[in-house]
C-alpha positions as CSV (number, residue, x, y, z in Angstrom):
1,M,123.1,104.3,85.3
2,A,122.5,100.6,85.0
3,T,126.2,100.0,84.2
4,Q,127.0,101.2,87.7
5,Y,124.8,98.6,89.4
6,G,125.7,95.0,89.0
7,I,122.6,93.0,88.1
8,S,123.0,89.4,89.3
9,G,121.3,86.0,89.0
10,T,121.2,82.9,87.0
11,T,117.4,82.4,86.7
12,A,114.8,84.8,85.5
13,R,113.4,85.2,89.0
14,E,116.9,86.0,90.5
15,I,117.6,88.5,87.7
16,S,114.3,90.3,88.1
17,T,114.7,90.3,91.9
18,S,118.2,91.9,91.5
19,V,116.8,94.7,89.4
20,E,113.9,95.3,91.7
21,Q,116.2,95.5,94.7
22,G,118.4,98.0,92.8
23,V,115.3,100.2,92.1
24,S,113.9,100.0,95.6
25,E,117.2,100.9,97.2
26,G,117.6,103.9,94.9
27,R,120.7,102.5,93.0
28,L,118.7,102.3,89.8
29,D,117.0,105.7,89.2
30,P,113.8,106.2,87.1
31,G,114.9,106.4,83.5
32,A,118.0,104.3,84.0
33,A,118.7,102.0,81.0
34,L,119.0,98.3,81.6
35,P,121.6,96.4,79.5
36,P,120.4,94.9,76.2
37,V,119.1,91.3,76.6
38,R,122.0,89.7,74.8
39,R,124.7,91.7,76.5
40,L,123.4,91.0,80.0
41,A,122.9,87.3,79.1
42,E,126.6,87.1,78.1
43,E,127.7,88.9,81.3
44,L,125.6,86.5,83.5
45,G,126.3,83.4,81.5
46,V,122.7,82.6,80.9
47,S,120.5,82.3,77.8
48,P,119.0,85.4,76.2
49,G,115.6,83.8,76.8
50,T,116.2,83.9,80.6
51,V,117.0,87.6,80.6
52,A,114.0,88.3,78.3
53,T,111.7,86.5,80.7
54,A,113.1,88.5,83.6
55,Y,112.5,91.8,81.8
56,R,109.0,90.7,80.9
57,E,108.3,90.0,84.6
58,L,109.6,93.4,85.5
59,R,107.4,95.0,82.8
60,Q,104.3,93.2,84.1
61,R,104.9,94.5,87.6
62,G,105.4,98.1,86.4
63,I,109.1,98.3,87.4
64,V,110.4,98.9,83.9
65,I,109.1,99.9,80.5
66,T,110.3,99.2,77.0
67,R,110.8,102.1,74.5
68,G,111.4,100.1,71.3
69,R,114.8,101.1,70.0
70,G,115.3,103.1,73.2
71,G,115.6,99.8,75.1
72,T,114.3,98.8,78.5
73,V,114.5,101.5,81.2
74,V,113.3,101.9,84.8
75,A,109.8,103.3,84.9
76,Q,109.3,106.9,86.1
77,A,107.2,105.7,89.0
78,P,108.3,102.1,89.5
79,A,106.0,99.9,91.4
80,V,108.4,99.3,94.3
81,G,108.8,101.8,97.1
82,S,106.7,105.0,96.7
83,R,106.9,108.3,95.0
84,R,105.8,111.1,97.3
85,P,105.1,114.6,96.1
86,P,108.0,117.0,96.8
87,K,107.8,118.9,100.1
88,V,106.8,122.5,99.8
89,P,109.8,124.7,100.6
90,P,109.3,126.9,103.7
91,G,107.7,130.3,103.0
92,L,106.1,129.4,99.7
93,R,102.4,129.5,98.9
94,D,101.3,126.0,98.0
95,L,99.3,125.9,94.7
96,A,100.5,122.5,93.6
97,G,98.7,119.9,95.5
98,G,95.2,119.8,94.0
99,F,93.6,119.9,97.5
100,P,90.3,121.6,98.5
101,D,90.3,124.7,100.7
102,P,90.1,123.5,104.4
103,A,87.9,126.5,105.1
104,L,85.2,125.2,102.8
105,L,85.1,121.7,104.3
106,P,82.7,120.6,107.0
107,V,83.7,119.4,110.5
108,L,83.2,115.7,110.5
109,L,81.4,113.9,113.3
110,P,82.3,110.2,113.7
111,P,80.0,107.9,115.6
112,R,80.1,108.5,119.3
113,R,79.3,105.0,120.3
114,V,80.9,101.9,118.8
115,D,79.5,98.6,120.0
116,P,81.5,95.3,119.5
117,V,80.8,93.4,116.4
118,K,80.1,89.6,116.4
119,G,82.1,88.1,113.5
120,S,82.7,90.4,110.5
121,H,80.8,92.6,108.1
122,R,81.6,90.5,105.0
123,G,78.0,89.3,104.9
124,S,76.7,92.9,104.9
125,P,79.5,95.2,103.7
126,R,77.4,98.2,103.0
127,L,75.3,100.2,105.4
128,R,71.8,100.4,104.0
129,G,71.4,104.1,104.8
130,L,74.6,105.1,102.9
131,E,73.7,102.8,100.1
132,E,70.4,104.7,99.6
133,L,72.2,108.0,99.9
134,S,74.6,106.8,97.2
135,R,71.8,105.8,94.9
136,E,70.2,109.3,95.3
137,W,73.6,110.8,94.6
138,F,74.0,109.0,91.2
139,A,70.3,109.4,90.3
140,R,70.6,113.2,90.7
141,D,72.7,113.2,87.5
142,G,70.9,110.5,85.6
143,V,73.5,107.8,86.3
144,P,71.9,104.3,86.5
145,H,71.9,103.4,90.2
146,D,70.4,99.9,90.4
147,R,73.8,98.5,91.3
148,V,76.1,100.4,93.6
149,T,79.0,99.3,95.8
150,F,81.8,101.0,97.9
151,S,85.6,101.1,97.8
152,H,88.4,102.8,99.7
153,G,88.7,105.7,97.3
154,A,88.8,106.2,93.5
155,L,92.2,104.7,92.9
156,D,91.5,101.7,95.0
157,C,88.4,101.1,93.0
158,M,90.1,101.6,89.6
159,S,92.9,99.3,90.6
160,R,90.4,96.6,91.4
161,L,88.4,97.1,88.3
162,L,91.3,97.1,85.9
163,S,93.1,94.2,87.6
164,T,90.0,92.0,87.4
165,E,89.0,93.0,83.9
166,L,92.4,92.9,82.2
167,K,95.5,90.8,82.1
168,P,99.2,92.0,82.2
169,G,100.1,93.5,78.9
170,D,96.6,94.7,78.0
171,T,96.1,98.4,77.1
172,V,94.2,101.1,78.9
173,A,93.2,104.3,77.2
174,V,94.0,107.2,79.6
175,E,93.6,111.0,79.3
176,D,96.7,113.0,78.2
177,P,97.3,115.1,80.2
178,G,95.7,113.1,83.0
179,F,95.6,112.3,86.7
180,H,99.3,111.6,87.6
181,H,98.4,108.9,90.2
182,L,96.5,107.0,87.5
183,L,99.4,107.3,85.1
184,D,101.5,105.7,87.8
185,L,99.0,103.0,88.7
186,V,98.3,101.6,85.2
187,P,101.9,100.5,84.6
188,A,102.2,99.3,88.2
189,L,99.4,96.8,87.4
190,G,101.4,95.5,84.4
191,L,99.2,97.3,81.9
192,R,100.1,99.5,79.0
193,M,98.9,103.0,78.6
194,A,97.5,104.5,75.4
195,P,97.3,108.3,75.7
196,V,94.1,110.0,74.5
197,A,94.3,113.7,73.8
198,V,92.1,116.0,75.9
199,D,90.7,119.4,75.1
200,D,88.3,121.6,77.2
201,E,85.4,119.2,76.4
202,G,87.2,116.1,77.6
203,I,88.8,113.2,75.6
204,R,88.7,113.7,71.9
205,P,86.5,111.2,69.9
206,D,89.0,110.9,67.1
207,A,91.9,110.1,69.5
208,L,89.7,107.6,71.4
209,R,88.7,105.8,68.2
210,T,92.4,105.4,67.2
211,V,93.4,103.7,70.5
212,L,90.3,101.5,70.6
213,R,91.0,100.3,67.0
214,A,94.6,99.6,68.2
215,G,93.2,97.2,70.9
216,A,92.7,99.2,74.1
217,R,90.4,97.1,76.4
218,A,89.5,99.8,78.9
219,V,89.0,103.5,79.0
220,V,89.4,105.7,82.1
221,C,88.1,109.3,81.8
222,S,86.7,112.2,83.8
223,P,83.3,113.6,82.8
224,R,84.1,116.9,84.6
225,G,86.6,118.5,86.9
226,Q,89.3,116.6,84.9
227,S,92.8,116.8,86.4
228,P,94.9,118.6,85.4
229,L,93.2,120.5,82.5
230,G,89.8,121.0,84.1
231,A,87.9,119.6,81.1
232,C,84.2,118.7,81.2
233,F,82.0,116.9,78.8
234,S,79.5,118.8,76.8
235,A,76.3,117.3,75.5
236,R,77.8,117.3,72.0
237,R,81.0,115.6,73.2
238,R,79.2,113.0,75.2
239,A,77.1,112.1,72.1
240,A,80.2,111.8,69.9
241,L,82.1,109.6,72.4
242,L,79.1,107.3,72.8
243,D,79.0,107.0,69.0
244,V,82.6,105.9,69.1
245,L,82.1,103.5,72.0
246,A,79.1,101.8,70.3
247,G,81.6,100.1,68.0
248,F,83.5,98.5,70.9
249,P,80.9,97.0,73.2
250,A,83.4,94.8,75.1
251,V,85.5,97.8,76.3
252,L,85.1,98.7,80.0
253,V,84.5,102.4,80.4
254,V,85.4,103.8,83.9
255,E,84.3,107.4,84.6
256,D,86.2,109.2,87.5
257,D,83.7,111.8,88.7
258,H,85.8,112.4,91.8
259,N,84.7,116.0,92.5
260,A,81.1,115.8,91.3
261,D,79.7,118.1,93.9
262,V,82.2,121.0,93.5
263,A,83.3,120.7,89.9
264,G,81.2,123.6,88.8
265,A,79.9,121.9,85.7
266,A,76.8,119.9,84.7
267,S,76.9,116.2,84.3
268,F,77.0,114.7,80.8
269,S,77.9,111.2,81.8
270,L,78.8,108.4,79.5
271,A,77.5,106.1,82.2
272,S,74.0,107.1,81.4
273,G,74.4,106.3,77.7
274,G,73.5,102.6,77.8
275,L,77.0,101.2,77.7
276,P,77.3,97.4,78.2
277,R,80.4,97.6,80.4
278,W,80.8,100.7,82.5
279,A,81.4,102.1,86.0
280,Q,81.3,105.5,87.5
281,V,83.3,106.3,90.6
282,R,82.6,109.2,93.0
283,T,84.5,110.2,96.0
284,V,83.9,112.7,98.8
285,S,87.5,113.8,99.5
286,K,87.1,117.1,97.6
287,H,84.0,118.3,99.3
288,L,83.7,116.4,102.7
289,G,87.4,115.8,103.6
290,I,90.5,114.3,102.2
291,D,90.8,111.7,105.0
292,L,87.5,110.1,104.0
293,R,89.0,107.2,102.0
294,W,85.6,106.2,100.6
295,A,84.1,106.0,97.1
296,A,80.7,105.0,95.7
297,V,80.6,103.0,92.5
298,A,77.7,102.5,90.1
299,C,78.2,99.9,87.4
300,D,76.9,97.1,85.3
301,A,76.2,93.7,86.9
302,T,79.4,92.0,85.6
303,T,81.6,94.8,86.8
304,L,79.9,94.8,90.2
305,A,80.4,91.1,90.6
306,R,84.1,91.2,89.7
307,H,84.8,94.2,91.9
308,D,83.0,92.9,95.0
309,G,84.4,89.4,94.5
310,R,88.0,90.7,94.6
311,M,87.2,93.0,97.5
312,L,85.7,90.1,99.5
313,L,89.0,88.3,99.2
314,T,91.1,91.3,100.3
315,S,89.9,94.0,102.6
316,G,86.4,92.6,102.7
317,W,84.5,95.8,103.3
318,V,84.9,99.5,103.9
319,S,84.9,100.3,107.7
320,H,81.4,100.8,108.9
321,L,82.8,103.5,111.2
322,L,83.9,105.4,108.1
323,Q,80.6,104.7,106.4
324,E,78.6,106.1,109.3
325,T,80.7,109.2,109.2
326,V,80.1,109.7,105.5
327,A,76.4,109.0,105.8
328,R,76.0,111.5,108.6
329,A,77.7,114.2,106.5
330,M,75.8,113.4,103.3
331,S,72.5,113.6,105.1
332,D,73.2,116.8,107.0
333,Q,71.4,119.8,105.4
334,R,74.0,122.2,106.8
335,V,76.8,120.3,105.2
336,R,74.9,120.2,101.9
337,T,74.5,124.0,102.0
338,L,78.2,124.4,102.8
339,V,79.2,122.1,99.9
340,A,77.0,124.0,97.4
341,G,78.6,127.3,98.5
342,A,82.0,125.7,98.1
343,G,81.3,124.8,94.6
344,R,80.4,128.3,93.7
345,T,83.5,129.7,95.4
346,Y,85.8,127.3,93.6
347,T,84.2,128.3,90.3
348,E,84.8,132.0,91.0
349,R,88.4,131.4,92.0
350,R,89.2,129.2,89.0
351,D,87.5,131.5,86.5
352,G,89.1,134.5,88.2
353,L,92.6,133.3,87.6
354,V,91.9,132.3,84.0
355,A,90.5,135.8,83.4
356,R,93.5,137.5,85.1
357,L,96.0,135.5,83.1
358,G,94.0,136.3,80.0
359,E,94.5,140.0,80.7
360,Y,98.3,139.4,80.2
361,G,97.7,137.5,77.0
362,I,98.3,134.1,78.8
363,A,96.0,131.3,77.6
364,A,94.8,129.0,80.3
365,H,92.4,126.0,80.7
366,G,90.0,125.5,83.5
367,A,86.4,124.9,82.5
368,S,85.7,123.0,85.8
369,G,87.3,121.6,88.9
370,L,90.0,123.0,91.3
371,N,92.9,123.5,88.9
372,V,94.1,125.7,86.0
373,W,96.3,124.3,83.3
374,V,98.6,126.8,81.6
375,P,100.6,125.8,78.5
376,V,104.3,127.0,78.6
377,R,107.4,126.5,76.6
378,D,109.7,125.5,79.6
379,E,108.1,124.1,82.7
380,S,111.2,124.2,84.9
381,A,111.8,127.9,84.1
382,V,108.3,128.8,85.0
383,V,108.2,126.7,88.2
384,N,111.5,128.0,89.4
385,G,110.7,131.6,88.4
386,L,107.5,131.6,90.4
387,R,109.3,129.8,93.3
388,S,111.6,132.8,93.5
389,R,108.5,135.0,93.9
390,G,106.9,132.9,96.7
391,W,104.7,130.6,94.7
392,W,104.8,126.8,94.5
393,I,103.1,125.3,91.5
394,A,103.3,121.9,89.8
395,A,105.3,121.2,86.7
396,G,103.1,119.4,84.1
397,A,105.6,116.6,83.3
398,R,104.1,114.3,85.9
399,F,100.6,114.7,84.3
400,R,101.4,114.1,80.6
401,I,102.6,111.5,78.2
402,A,102.7,113.0,74.8
403,A,100.9,116.3,75.6
404,P,102.9,119.5,75.3
405,P,104.5,121.2,78.3
406,A,102.3,123.1,80.8
407,V,102.0,123.9,84.5
408,R,99.1,123.2,86.9
409,I,97.9,125.7,89.4
410,T,95.5,124.7,92.2
411,T,93.0,127.6,92.6
412,A,90.9,126.2,95.4
413,A,92.2,128.6,98.1
414,L,93.4,131.4,95.7
415,T,91.5,134.6,96.5
416,G,91.1,137.6,94.2
417,S,93.9,139.7,95.4
418,D,96.3,136.8,95.4
419,A,95.2,135.8,91.9
420,D,96.1,139.4,90.7
421,R,99.6,139.1,92.1
422,L,100.1,135.6,90.8
423,A,99.0,136.6,87.2
424,S,101.4,139.5,87.3
425,D,104.2,137.4,88.5
426,F,103.4,134.7,85.9
427,A,103.6,137.3,83.1
428,D,107.0,138.5,84.4
429,V,108.3,135.0,84.6
430,L,107.2,134.2,81.1
431,G,108.9,137.3,79.8
432,E,112.1,136.3,81.6
433,S,111.9,132.8,80.2
434,E,111.4,134.0,76.6
435,A,114.3,136.4,76.9
436,T,116.5,133.4,78.1
437,Y,115.2,130.6,75.9
438,G,113.9,132.5,72.9
439,G,110.4,133.9,72.3
């Protein structure tokens, strides 16, 4: 509790530093309430305006959030230190991480010879061969590809896009349930999140219209393989969303097509709908290897200039050694064949678990991607119950804002016989949970 940690300082900067130190040292836990402005001002002998300024700085850095009458509390993933996923207990089958099956990934071949470079690559940050491969990648699904650039992964790109487009306090529309790292990143950038409900066809047009009318300045969404629900845009949903967005031409739309090659669904991209401000981000971590921290970005001219301008001032470029490794894999026909087979296998495993759960009367979502999302009444009861049977799955709390409870199961490496056993165990756990907490 905040009352057990003595916040100190006589200036706004000293007060905010004191709170940040308490959070980073673990003495102020996520969810801990900070004292009301006037009370802390009296305790420290400063004006309420000084404390209010300190709290505002903390909000802008994503360390605390304000819940109206609920006061100011430490954010669930404060932007100091780091929140790592819990370690998988020994002896459990890990179905929580969202990772691809290593058996379906290619062996990567980095460059054998690396000659010294004179100067830096800031003047030519992108390898021409990989740039052309990226254009072909986007063109395959009808995404405009006149302007492409690279980044160090999807989140690196989205962080740069949002921080150059928006100012602290602006609102970003995000999927709910959505990608947990994005839900951590947005408040860490000092931005506010507006949750947009998701169904099996992606973000809902009515929910999107509501948050845009309320002033959201950017939208981040997934056209397919959405995590955690597995949603994918249909042609009808794409048309409806474009109709909504037509009324808000200044809004930046960022599509996260992170598992395009293995999502198991066709592309109905908003990026191909003539939006004024847009970007689509694609990574290779799901189909070529999780250690390839590289992403390709197709976008409009203004977005490209802002992204590359900020990157020039920071990391400068993506390592050419990494780019050569990615280019070699993307141009290898054997790798392409392996990836195509992996996509079919992931679809079979995902659909298989959904079908097996359905045989027990358990509704599950998983239209595309590597995960299945199962609504439940009590996440902890289901997670702990399956843990006792040898399974490690993810509670849904980290993926949702206002969406109802659920659990996420990664099916990438889940074979048929294991899916049979998991579905049976899941049904047993639900029965026990209902007997305990009420059906």
